[in-house]
N, C-alpha and C positions, 0 to 999 in steps of 0.2 A: 778367410775364405767363407763362402756361404755354406750353410748347413741345411740339411733337410730332416724333417721329423714328421711322423704321422702320430696323431694323438686323439684320444677320445674327446668328444665334445664336452666342455666343462659345465655348461649350463643349459637350461631350457628343456631338460628331460630328453628321453630318446627321440631321435628323429623318426619321422613317419616313413615307413617303407611304401613304395608304390605298389598298389594291388593290381592296378590295370593301367595301361597306357593308351587305351582307345584304339582307333584304327591305325594300322601300320602298313604303309607302302614302302617307306624308307626307314630302315632301322638306324638308330643311334643310341649310344649309352645314355644314362641319365646325365643331365647337364652338370658340368662343373661350374660352380658359382664362386665368385670372390667374396671373401670376408673383409670387413673394414680394417684398414691399417692406419697407423698414425704417422703420416709423413712428417708432420711438424717436429715431433720429438726426434725422429730418426735422422732427419736432415738438418737439424738445428746447427747453425753456424757454417753449413756447407753450401747453402744456396740462398739466393735472394728470396725474400718473403713472398713476392709476387709469383715467382715460379712455383714455390711450394704450394701456395694457395690454388694455383691453376691445376697442378697435379692432383691435389685433394678434390677439387670440384669435378674434374674429369673422371676420376676413379669412382667417386661417390655416385655419379650418374650411372656408371656401368654397374656398380653393385646393386643399386636400386632396381634398374631394369632387369638385370639377370635374376634377382630374387623374385620379381613379379612373374617372369616367364617360368621360373622353377615352381613357384606356388601354383600357377595355373595347371601344371601337370599333376599336381598332388590332389586336385579336386576329384572327389569320387565319381562325379557325374558331369559330363560335358555335353551339352546339347548339340554343339556344332564344333567343327574343327577350328573355328575362328578364335576360340578361347585359348588355344595353345598352338603356337606356331602360326598365328595369323600374320598376314602380310604387313599390317601396320606395326604391331608390337615387335616383330622380328626385324623389320627394316629400321625401326628406331634404335633397337639394341645394337644392330650391326653398325649403324652410324656412330653411336656412342663409342664403340670399340675402335672404329677407324679414327675417331678424333683423339682418343686416348693414346693410341700406339705411338704416333710421332713425338708426343710429349714425353712418354715413358722412355723412349730410346735415348733421350738426352742423358739419362743416368748411366749409360754404358758407352758414351762417346769416347773416342780415343783419349787415353790418359785419365779418365774419370776415376776418382777415388770413392765414388758413391755406390758402386755396383753392389756391395754387400752390406749396406747400412740398414736396409729396410727388410723386415720379416714379412714376406708375402704369404698370405693364407688363402687357400682355396679348399672348398668342400665339394663333394660329389653327391648329387641327388640319389644315386644308386647305393651309396655307402651309408649304413645305419649308424656307424660309430666313429668314423675317422675323418680327419681333415689333414691336409698336407701343408707344411710350412717350410719355406726355404728362403734364406737370406741371399738371394741372387736375382738380379733384375732379369737375367735371361730366362729364369723359370717363369717369371711374370709374363715376359714376351711370348714364350711358348704357350702358356695358358691362354693368353689373349688370342693368339692365332688359332688355337684349337677351338675356342669358343666361337670365333668368327665362322669357322667351317661348320660347326655343329648348328649354328643359327641358320646357315644356308640349307643344311639338311632338313631342319624343321620347316623352312619355307617350302622346300620341295615336297615334303610329305603333305603339307597343307594344300598345295596346288594340285596334288594327285588324288585328292578325295573327291568323290562324286558330289555334284551340286545340282540343285534344281534351278532351271533358268526361266521358269514361268511360261514355257512355250508349249505345254501340254505333253512333252516327252518325259520319260523317266529320268531321274538324276543321272548325270554322266560326268566324265572327265573330258573337258573340251580339248580340241586340237590346240588351241591357243595356250592352254595351261601346260600341255605336254611339251610343246615347243619351248615355252619359257623355262621349264625345269632343266632342259639341256644346258642352258647358260648358267643356271644356278648350280648344277652339279659341277660344271667346269670351274666355277668360282671357288666352290668348297675344296675341290682337288688342288687348286692353285695355292690356297692358303696353307694346306697341309704340306704341299711340296716345298713351299718356302720355309716352313718350320723344319723340315728335314734337311734342306740344303744350307740354310743360313743361321739357324738357331741351335739345333742339336749339337753341331760341332763346337759351339761356344761353351757348352756345359761340360765341366770335367767329368771323366768317366766314373769316378766314385759317386758323384751326384746323380748321374744318369741312372745308376742302379737304384737310386732312392726315389726316382720319379714314380708317380702313381701309374697303374697299368695302362690307363687310356692315353698317357703321354709317352709311353714307350715307343721307340722308333718303329718297331714292327707294326704296332697298332696304327700309328700315324700313316704309314705307307698303305696298310690294308684299307683304311677308310678312304684314302685318296684314290686307290684303285676301285673301291666299291662305288664311289661317286662316278667314276668313268664308266664302270660296268652298267650302272643304272642309267647313265646318259645314253649309252648305246641301245639299251632296252627301249628308251623312248624313241630313238631314231628308227629302230626296227618296227615299233608299233605304228609310227607315222608312215613308213614305207609300205607296210601291210595295207594300210588304208588308202594308199595312193595307187590309182590305176596305171600310173606311168612307171612305177618301180618294177624292175624285172625280178625274176626268181634269183638270178645271179647276185643282184644287189642285196636281196633279203638274206640269201645264204651267207654272203660276206659279212653282213652286220651280225648275224647270229653266231658265226664262227669267231668273230672278234669278241663278242660278248663272252663266249666260252673261255677265251684266253684271259680276259680281264678277271673273271671269277676264279680261274685257276691260279692266277697270280695273287689274288686276295688270299686264297688258301695257303699259298706258299709263304706269304709275308706275315700273316697274323701270328703273334707269339702264342705260346701255350697259355691258355686262359684258365683261371680257376672255375671249374664247372660245378662246384659245390653250391655257389650262389646262382640265382636264376639268370642274372645278366650275362655271365660268361657263357652258360649253356645256350641262352637265347641268341647271343651273337653268333656262335658257331652253327646253330641250326639255321639262322637266316642265310649265312653264307652257303651252307649245304643245299638249302632250298633253291636259292637263286642259281647256283651252279648247275643243279639238275634241270631246272627250268630252261636255262640257256642251252644245255646239251640237247634237250628235247626239241627246241626250235632248230638248232643247227642240223641235227640228223634228219629232221623232217624236210627242210628245204634241200638238203643234200640228196635225200632220197628222191624227191620230186625231179631234180635235175638228172639224176642217174636214170630215172624211169623214162626219160625222153630218148635215151639211147635205143638203138634198134636191134640189140642182140639179146640173146637169152642170158648171157653173163651180166650185162648191164641191168636187166630187169631183176635178176637174182640179187645183185648188190643193192638195188633200190629197195627191195623188200626187206633185206637185212637192216638197212639204214632206218626204214620206217618203223620196223618192229622195235628197234633200239630206241627210237624216238618215243614210242608208246610206253616203253618200260621206264624211261627217264621222266616222262610226264606223270606216271603213277608214283614214282619216287618223290617227285616235287610236291605232289598233292599230299602224300603222307608226311613229308618233312614240314610242309606249311602248317598242317594241323598240329604237329608237335611243337612248332615254333610258337604259334598263337596260344597254345595251352600252357606253355612254360611261364612261370611267374617272373616278372609281372605280366599277367595275361594281357592279350591284345585281341582285337577283332580283325578279321580278314575283310577288307573292303570288297565291294563288287568288282570282279575281274574286269579289266579293260586292256586295250592295246594287245601286246604280244601274248599275254597270259590268256585272255579271253579267246583269241584266235586259235591258240594251240588247243585249248580245252574243247572248242567246237569242232576243229578240223581233224586233229590227229586220229581220234578213235574211228571216225567215219572213213577217212582216207586210207588208213592202214587196212581196215576190213575190206574195203572196195578193191584196193590194189592187189592184195593177197588173192582174193577170189578171181580177179581177172587173170592174173599171172598163172594161177593154178589151172585155169581153164585153157590158157594158151599152151602151157608146157607140160600139163598133166603131172605136175610136181606136187609133193606134199608141202605143207607149210614150212617155209624156210626159216630156220632159227640158226643162222650162221654167225660167224664173226663179222661185226659191222665194218664196212669200209672206213678207212681213215678219213677224218675231216680235212679239208684243204687248210693250209696254213697261210694266213694273211697278215700283212704288217698292220699293226694297230694304228688306227687313224686318229682317234680322239686323244687329245693331250690336255694336261691341266692348263688353266689360264696362266699366262706369264704374270707372276706376282713377286715382287721383291719388297723387302722392308722399306717403308717410306722414308723420305728425308726428314730430318729433325724439324720439329715445330719451331716456327720463328721466335718463340719465346726464349729459346736457347741462344739466339743471336744477341738478344738483350742481356742475357745472363753473362755471356762472354764480355760484353761491354762493361759490366760491373766489376770484372776481375782485373 
């Protein structure tokens, strides 16, 4: 059977901890990167030499590109987002992973005796002393799918950083970039959904308990849901900018976003908060959950305020005041998130966040004053009305493990 072990790195001295991770719109833990393994020795006598060499070449390419991406994040100063998470570097790494996966799956095809021959080693950027080794191909498959998803999250973060377009306007996040990230988020969620459905069940329960924290099923589900929640955030921001989108559409999207972030909170396993990454992850979820509730109560309040009764106006004020409280909470939590090591910078607000920061304080003050004048009531601080419950519309991309690389057909011919 395969075995798992975490051990201290044997050479090269202590690994360097990340001090800062730059501008963060999309949170992800430090990249897990593969270490070199010797297929030749482990698979000697079990496979055709050409197949072994193909596996070696494909994995070596992944190792090299992943290490480059990881090294970029460790640079103390990065002038632009393009140095880490750039479209070209991440696209190349994603392609390398997609090329490697069909070849790797041949080691676990039905009846294969090769599943436990290779000791696969992965290390995490966020971990100063440990790397995880398991002699199980399914661990390698799980790690590959996780890295594919994290590469997509890097792409999304890069797309959502403000850029100058040389048109005389201030740097901004373009509509095109925001639309593109929705597809990227769905792709990331699809990879993680596949990992949960098709890979985790293949790993024995005793080995599952030895998986590193970021490969735990709860974390995989939480990040899959996070991708969907951030995808809805982009949709809401685009709806806010569209003169054709109704208040009802905006409210629905905001309420769906609340449900996604609630599910993230429900799914995420208990994280060690003694290190910065665990605390940072929890703060990110808390920040985005509060931000989503601020938006949902705001649009709900505006719709209630369209009612013609004193009761509807009273509920509207309660909803809008609740929105303002959640906005304040999200700002406090955002500051705590960025200050938690490894520190990060808060990019210029755009989309939903910018709209909420601009509109909520003004609209709440205005609506409260108008309703007080109408009904001679004191400021209402009552229980907020419940938010409408909508069916979640955004789903992960359909993604299943790919068919085997044709090289395995040739291998079968040799046997």
